[in-house]
C-alpha positions in Angstrom: 0.0 0.0 0.0 1.2 3.5 -0.8 1.1 5.9 2.1 1.3 9.7 1.5 1.9 11.9 4.5 1.2 15.7 4.3 2.0 18.0 7.2 0.3 21.4 6.9 2.2 24.5 8.2 4.9 22.4 9.9 7.5 19.8 9.0 6.9 16.4 10.4 10.1 14.6 11.6 11.2 11.3 10.3 10.3 9.5 13.5 6.7 10.7 13.3 6.4 9.7 9.6 7.8 6.2 10.4 5.3 5.8 13.3 2.4 6.8 11.0 3.5 4.5 8.2 3.8 1.6 10.5 0.4 2.2 12.0 -1.4 2.7 8.7 0.4 -0.4 7.1 -1.0 -2.6 9.9 -4.5 -2.0 8.4 -3.5 -4.4 5.6 -4.0 -7.2 8.2 -7.8 -6.4 8.2 -8.3 -5.9 4.5 -6.0 -6.9 1.6 -7.3 -4.7 -1.2 -6.2 -1.3 0.2 -4.9 0.7 -2.7 -3.4 3.7 -0.9 -3.6 5.9 2.2 -3.4 9.7 2.5 -2.6 11.1 5.9 -3.0 14.9 6.6 -1.5 16.3 9.8 -2.4 19.8 11.0 -2.5 21.9 14.1 -5.8 23.5 15.0 -5.6 27.2 15.9 -7.7 26.5 19.0 -5.9 27.3 22.3 -6.8 24.0 23.9 -4.1 21.3 24.4 -6.0 18.9 22.1 -5.1 20.7 18.9 -3.3 18.0 16.9 -5.4 16.7 14.0 -4.8 13.5 12.0 -7.0 12.9 8.9 -6.6 9.5 7.2 -8.3 8.6 3.8 -8.1 5.0 2.6 -8.7 4.1 -1.0 -10.0 0.6 -1.3 -11.5 -1.2 -4.3 -14.8 0.4 -4.9 -14.9 3.1 -2.2 -13.0 5.4 0.2 -13.0 5.3 4.0 -12.1 8.4 6.1 -11.3 9.1 9.8 -10.4 12.4 11.5 -9.3 12.6 15.1 -8.1 15.4 17.3 -6.0 14.9 20.4 -3.0 16.2 22.3 -0.3 14.5 20.1 -0.1 13.5 16.5 0.8 9.9 17.6 -2.4 9.7 19.6 -4.5 11.2 16.9 -3.1 8.8 14.3 -3.6 5.9 16.7 -7.3 6.7 17.3 -7.9 7.4 13.6 -6.4 4.0 12.6 -8.6 2.3 15.2 -11.7 4.0 13.7 -10.6 2.9 10.2 -10.0 -0.7 11.4 -13.6 -0.8 12.6 -14.8 0.7 9.3 -12.8 -1.9 7.4 -14.3 -4.7 9.4 -17.8 -3.5 8.8 -17.0 -3.0 5.0 -15.6 -6.5 4.8 -18.7 -8.0 6.6 -21.0 -6.2 4.1 -18.9 -7.6 1.2 -19.3 -11.1 2.5 -23.1 -10.6 2.9 -23.6 -9.9 -0.8 
């Protein structure tokens, strides 16, 4: 699977990019036909501590899945977004089997 990472208005370090790639690539365990993933990282202008946003868009055969999470760190945001996508992939797979 091809993983593209975009960080808006800041430069993500190599360690963060590797963390994200590892997390997103683990989604292949739940569904084999993932074509690509696009991850967008951005900082919300909000003054709260939970201002790190991770948006992940998965392209799979026939559709796209999307998750957006906002927490204190990019790692935590990525983690929760990947968990949400894992649940979406499981539901999508169950629907495919039902047809």
